[in-house]
C-alpha positions as CSV (number, residue, x, y, z in Angstrom):
1,X,117.0,-35.6,332.1
2,X,120.0,-34.8,330.0
3,X,123.3,-36.0,331.3
4,X,125.6,-33.1,332.2
5,X,129.3,-33.4,332.7
6,X,131.3,-31.5,335.4
7,X,132.6,-28.1,334.4
8,X,136.2,-27.1,335.1
9,X,137.8,-23.9,336.4
10,X,140.4,-23.3,333.8
11,X,141.9,-20.4,335.7
12,X,142.9,-22.9,338.4
13,X,144.3,-25.2,335.7
14,X,146.3,-22.3,334.4
15,X,147.9,-21.7,337.8
16,X,145.7,-19.2,339.5
17,X,144.2,-19.5,343.0
18,X,140.7,-21.0,343.7
19,X,139.1,-17.6,344.2
20,X,140.7,-15.9,341.3
21,X,137.9,-16.4,338.8
22,X,135.3,-15.2,341.3
23,X,137.2,-12.0,341.8
24,X,137.4,-11.4,338.0
25,X,133.7,-12.0,337.6
26,X,132.7,-9.8,340.5
27,X,134.9,-7.0,339.3
28,X,133.5,-7.2,335.7
29,X,129.9,-7.3,337.0
30,X,130.6,-4.4,339.3
31,X,132.0,-2.2,336.6
32,X,129.5,-3.1,333.8
33,X,126.4,-3.2,335.9
34,X,127.1,-0.9,338.8
35,X,130.1,1.3,337.7
36,X,130.6,4.8,336.6
37,X,127.8,5.7,334.0
38,X,130.2,7.7,331.8
39,X,133.0,5.2,331.3
40,X,132.1,1.8,332.8
41,X,128.4,1.0,333.1
42,X,126.2,-0.4,330.4
43,X,123.2,-1.2,332.7
44,X,120.8,1.6,333.5
45,X,117.5,1.7,335.4
46,X,114.3,2.9,333.7
47,X,112.1,2.7,336.9
48,X,112.0,0.9,340.2
49,X,111.3,-2.4,338.5
50,X,112.8,-2.0,335.0
51,X,116.3,-1.7,333.6
52,X,118.0,-1.9,330.3
53,X,121.5,-2.3,328.7
54,X,122.8,0.2,326.2
55,X,125.1,-0.4,323.3
56,X,127.2,2.6,324.1
57,X,128.9,2.8,320.8
58,X,125.7,2.9,318.8
59,X,123.5,4.6,321.5
60,X,120.7,2.1,321.3
61,X,119.2,-0.8,323.3
62,X,119.5,-4.2,321.6
63,X,117.7,-7.5,322.2
64,X,121.2,-9.0,322.1
65,X,122.4,-7.0,325.1
66,X,119.1,-7.5,327.1
67,X,119.3,-11.2,326.6
68,X,123.0,-11.3,327.5
69,X,122.4,-9.2,330.5
70,X,119.7,-11.6,331.7
71,X,122.0,-14.6,331.0
72,X,124.7,-13.1,333.1
73,X,122.4,-12.0,335.9
74,X,120.9,-15.5,336.2
75,X,124.4,-17.2,336.3
76,X,125.6,-14.7,338.9
77,X,122.5,-15.0,341.1
78,X,121.4,-11.4,340.7
79,X,117.6,-12.1,340.7
80,X,116.5,-8.4,341.2
81,X,118.7,-7.3,338.2
82,X,117.3,-10.3,336.2
83,X,113.7,-9.3,336.9
84,X,114.3,-5.6,336.0
85,X,115.8,-6.6,332.7
86,X,113.0,-9.0,331.9
87,X,110.3,-6.5,332.9
88,X,111.8,-4.0,330.5
89,X,112.2,-6.6,327.8
90,X,108.5,-7.6,328.0
91,X,107.3,-4.0,328.1
92,X,109.5,-2.4,325.4
93,X,111.5,-4.9,323.5
94,X,109.1,-7.8,322.9
95,X,106.5,-7.4,320.1
96,X,103.2,-8.0,321.9
97,X,101.1,-7.7,318.8
98,X,101.4,-7.5,315.0
99,X,103.3,-9.8,312.6
100,X,106.4,-10.0,314.9
101,X,104.4,-11.0,318.0
102,X,106.4,-13.1,320.4
103,X,109.8,-12.0,319.1
104,X,112.0,-9.2,320.3
105,X,113.0,-6.0,318.5
106,X,116.7,-6.1,317.8
107,X,116.9,-2.3,318.2
108,X,115.1,0.1,320.6
109,X,115.5,3.8,321.1
110,X,117.3,5.0,324.3
111,X,115.2,8.2,324.5
112,X,111.6,7.0,324.5
113,X,112.1,3.2,324.3
114,X,110.3,3.0,321.0
115,X,111.2,0.2,318.6
116,X,113.6,1.4,315.9
117,X,113.1,-1.9,314.0
118,X,110.6,-4.6,315.2
119,X,112.6,-7.4,313.5
120,X,114.3,-10.1,315.5
121,X,117.9,-11.0,315.8
122,X,117.4,-14.7,316.6
123,X,120.4,-15.2,318.8
124,X,118.7,-12.9,321.3
125,X,115.6,-15.1,321.4
126,X,117.9,-18.1,322.1
127,X,119.7,-16.3,324.9
128,X,116.4,-15.0,326.4
129,X,115.0,-18.5,326.5
130,X,118.2,-20.0,328.0
131,X,118.4,-17.2,330.6
132,X,114.8,-17.8,331.6
133,X,115.4,-21.5,332.0
134,X,118.6,-20.9,334.1
135,X,116.8,-18.4,336.2
136,X,113.7,-20.6,336.7
137,X,116.0,-23.3,338.1
138,X,118.2,-21.1,340.2
139,X,115.4,-18.9,341.6
140,X,112.8,-21.7,341.7
141,X,110.4,-19.7,339.6
142,X,107.6,-21.4,337.7
143,X,106.6,-18.1,336.0
144,X,110.0,-17.9,334.3
145,X,109.8,-21.5,333.2
146,X,106.4,-20.8,331.6
147,X,107.8,-17.7,329.9
148,X,110.7,-19.8,328.6
149,X,108.4,-22.5,327.2
150,X,106.2,-20.0,325.4
151,X,109.2,-18.3,323.8
152,X,110.8,-21.7,322.8
153,X,107.6,-22.7,321.2
154,X,107.5,-19.5,319.1
155,X,111.1,-19.9,318.0
156,X,110.3,-23.2,316.4
157,X,106.6,-23.1,315.7
158,X,105.4,-19.5,315.2
159,X,102.8,-19.7,312.4
160,X,103.9,-18.1,309.1
161,X,102.2,-14.8,308.4
162,X,102.6,-12.2,305.6
163,X,106.0,-11.0,306.9
164,X,107.4,-13.4,309.6
165,X,107.8,-17.1,310.2
166,X,109.5,-19.4,312.7
167,X,113.1,-18.7,313.6
168,X,114.1,-22.3,313.0
169,X,113.8,-23.2,309.3
170,X,111.4,-26.1,309.4
171,X,112.9,-28.0,306.5
172,X,116.6,-27.6,307.2
173,X,116.2,-27.5,311.0
174,X,118.7,-24.6,311.1
175,X,118.4,-21.2,312.7
176,X,117.7,-18.4,310.2
177,X,119.6,-15.1,310.1
178,X,116.2,-13.5,310.6
179,X,112.6,-14.8,310.7
180,X,111.5,-12.1,308.3
181,X,110.6,-13.7,304.9
182,X,113.4,-13.7,302.4
183,X,116.3,-14.1,304.8
184,X,117.2,-17.6,303.6
185,X,120.6,-17.8,305.1
186,X,122.1,-18.1,308.6
187,X,124.7,-16.8,311.0
188,X,127.1,-19.5,312.2
189,X,127.3,-17.9,315.7
190,X,123.6,-18.3,316.1
191,X,123.9,-22.1,316.4
192,X,123.7,-22.7,320.1
193,X,123.6,-26.5,320.4
194,X,123.8,-26.6,324.2
195,X,120.7,-24.4,324.4
196,X,118.8,-26.6,322.0
197,X,119.4,-29.5,324.4
198,X,118.1,-27.4,327.2
199,X,115.0,-26.6,325.2
200,X,114.3,-30.3,324.5
201,X,114.6,-31.1,328.2
202,X,112.4,-28.2,329.3
203,X,109.6,-28.7,326.8
204,X,109.8,-32.5,326.2
205,X,110.0,-31.7,322.5
206,X,112.8,-34.0,321.4
207,X,112.9,-32.5,317.9
208,X,115.2,-29.9,319.4
209,X,117.8,-32.6,319.5
210,X,117.5,-32.8,315.8
211,X,118.1,-29.1,315.6
212,X,121.3,-29.5,317.7
213,X,122.5,-32.3,315.4
214,X,121.7,-30.3,312.2
215,X,123.7,-27.3,313.6
216,X,126.7,-29.5,314.4
217,X,126.6,-30.8,310.8
218,X,126.2,-27.3,309.5
219,X,129.2,-26.1,311.5
220,X,131.3,-29.0,310.2
221,X,130.8,-27.5,306.8
222,X,131.0,-23.8,307.8
223,X,134.2,-24.0,309.7
224,X,137.3,-23.7,307.5
225,X,139.1,-27.1,307.3
226,X,142.4,-25.7,308.3
227,X,141.7,-22.6,310.5
228,X,138.4,-23.6,311.9
229,X,137.2,-20.1,311.3
230,X,133.6,-19.4,310.3
231,X,132.2,-16.4,308.5
232,X,129.9,-13.9,310.1
233,X,127.1,-15.0,307.7
234,X,126.8,-18.2,305.7
235,X,124.5,-20.1,303.3
236,X,122.8,-23.1,304.8
237,X,125.4,-25.3,303.1
238,X,128.2,-23.5,305.1
239,X,129.4,-21.3,302.2
240,X,130.5,-17.8,303.5
241,X,128.0,-15.2,302.5
242,X,128.6,-11.5,301.7
243,X,125.6,-9.1,301.9
244,X,125.3,-5.8,300.0
245,X,124.9,-3.9,303.3
246,X,127.8,-5.8,304.9
247,X,130.1,-6.9,302.1
248,X,132.7,-8.2,304.7
249,X,130.2,-10.7,306.2
250,X,131.8,-13.6,304.3
251,X,134.8,-13.1,306.7
252,X,135.6,-13.9,310.3
253,X,134.8,-11.0,312.5
254,X,132.7,-9.9,315.5
255,X,129.7,-12.3,315.1
256,X,131.9,-15.3,314.3
257,X,134.0,-14.9,317.4
258,X,131.2,-16.5,319.3
259,X,131.2,-19.8,317.4
260,X,134.0,-21.1,319.6
261,X,132.0,-20.5,322.7
262,X,128.9,-22.3,321.4
263,X,130.9,-25.4,320.3
264,X,132.9,-25.6,323.5
265,X,129.8,-25.2,325.8
266,X,128.0,-28.1,324.0
267,X,131.1,-30.3,324.1
268,X,132.1,-29.5,327.7
269,X,128.6,-29.7,329.3
270,X,126.9,-32.4,327.2
271,X,129.7,-34.1,325.3
272,X,127.8,-33.1,322.2
273,X,130.0,-34.4,319.3
274,X,133.7,-35.0,318.8
275,X,133.7,-32.6,315.8
276,X,132.9,-29.7,318.2
277,X,136.2,-30.4,319.9
278,X,138.1,-30.7,316.6
279,X,136.8,-27.4,315.3
280,X,137.8,-25.6,318.6
281,X,141.2,-27.2,318.3
282,X,141.6,-25.9,314.8
283,X,140.6,-22.4,316.0
284,X,143.0,-22.5,318.9
285,X,145.8,-23.8,316.7
286,X,145.3,-20.9,314.3
287,X,145.4,-18.2,316.9
288,X,148.3,-19.8,318.8
289,X,150.4,-19.7,315.6
290,X,149.7,-16.1,314.7
291,X,150.1,-14.5,318.1
292,X,149.9,-11.5,318.5
293,X,146.7,-12.0,316.6
294,X,144.1,-9.8,315.2
295,X,140.3,-9.8,315.5
296,X,139.4,-10.0,311.8
297,X,140.5,-12.4,309.1
298,X,139.3,-14.1,306.0
299,X,138.1,-17.6,307.0
300,X,141.2,-19.1,305.5
301,X,143.3,-17.0,307.8
302,X,144.3,-14.5,305.2
303,X,143.9,-10.7,305.7
304,X,140.5,-9.1,306.3
305,X,139.3,-6.8,303.4
306,X,140.2,-3.8,305.6
307,X,142.9,-3.5,308.2
308,X,142.0,-6.0,311.0
309,X,141.6,-4.7,314.5
310,X,144.1,-5.8,317.2
311,X,142.7,-8.7,319.4
312,X,139.8,-7.4,321.3
313,X,138.6,-8.6,324.8
314,X,135.6,-10.2,323.2
315,X,137.7,-12.5,321.0
316,X,140.2,-13.2,323.7
317,X,137.4,-14.3,326.0
318,X,135.8,-16.5,323.4
319,X,139.2,-18.2,322.6
320,X,139.8,-18.8,326.3
321,X,136.4,-20.3,326.7
322,X,137.2,-22.7,323.8
323,X,139.9,-24.3,325.9
324,X,137.1,-26.1,327.7
325,X,137.3,-28.8,325.1
326,X,141.0,-29.6,325.9
327,X,142.0,-32.4,328.4
328,X,143.3,-31.5,331.8
329,X,146.9,-30.4,331.8
330,X,146.9,-29.7,328.1
331,X,149.6,-27.0,327.6
332,X,147.4,-25.1,325.2
333,X,145.1,-24.0,328.0
334,X,147.5,-21.7,329.9
335,X,148.4,-19.1,327.3
336,X,144.8,-18.5,326.3
337,X,143.5,-18.3,329.8
338,X,146.4,-16.1,331.0
339,X,145.7,-13.7,328.2
340,X,142.1,-13.4,329.4
341,X,143.2,-13.1,333.0
342,X,145.5,-10.2,332.1
343,X,142.8,-8.0,330.6
344,X,141.1,-5.0,332.2
345,X,137.3,-4.8,332.1
346,X,136.4,-3.2,328.8
347,X,135.5,0.5,329.3
348,X,134.6,3.7,327.5
349,X,133.1,3.8,324.0
350,X,133.1,0.2,322.8
351,X,132.6,-1.5,326.2
352,X,129.2,-2.9,325.4
353,X,129.9,-5.9,323.1
354,X,133.4,-6.6,324.3
355,X,132.2,-6.2,327.9
356,X,129.4,-8.7,327.4
357,X,131.6,-11.3,325.7
358,X,134.3,-10.7,328.2
359,X,132.0,-11.5,331.1
360,X,130.4,-14.4,329.4
361,X,133.8,-15.7,328.5
362,X,135.0,-15.4,332.1
363,X,132.0,-17.4,333.3
364,X,132.6,-20.1,330.7
365,X,136.4,-20.3,331.4
366,X,135.7,-20.5,335.1
367,X,133.2,-23.4,334.6
368,X,130.4,-21.2,335.9
369,X,128.0,-21.7,333.0
370,X,125.7,-24.5,334.3
371,X,122.8,-25.1,332.0
């Protein structure tokens, strides 16, 4: 068994009452999963035993959102919601045959639930597997544990076919941007070290610990030495990577916000590596020194190629979660946590991504993510 360290409620450390975080989490869950369908909700039922999450801004169903929804449902003990999301994912999002078999379509149509693109977004596979492991433990479900083990095996060992291979590059031991052949680069926010430790424990396959270590070493190179910021996409050596269809992907933006969460979870729960704390401290130092900050920057802290957005709830939540790495009574905790506490639940057009990160960030900041 892996050693886990006690989690902390940083809202209490920032001066709020002992029930404050629970109230924020319940309010966010209520609005995003049960609220008004026009302006608040992202969770919708397809049948008595199936439900899905919509990316409202793009009007599609994404494996990312389905896996995030299951992760949240497991951590908040909503077993019925979890099962409905998992049933839908198995029926409409997972490839049950063909070259992508075992992986989940990153994009599904909201009208007839057909796959718009069968290809995988690998962070979703990681979150599906983590959510299944958490739910198996919380709900005492052997079926979910078996589902998790099957998916974890595919992520690492899916046999190469004419189009698709394993999600973890077998030579570099690093997660790929996509398992479709030719995608020989990565996304820094896909490196979920704490999940890899869970996968090792659940399967008995200790090579997952090598993946966790390789990811830490990768992020040491990918994080800017001053700002700590990573790019949305990167080469395996950490160099920021621009893609023709996303020329700004060598900058810090929506994907890269999540790196701070991944680093801080591994450090706080498993005491993964001191460098994880150091990178988070660089990130926090950068944002503390440019408040009021934006959501988009070059990795060196310079301006984004376009006008950067004002700080979004998703980024604010990830930065608050990063304060998990700081010692008790560190003065840097309070301003970041108070900024998160002051937010309203994201609503209307762009509530999907910011709402998911907001709620996951609340859970992390409150010490409620127990893996």
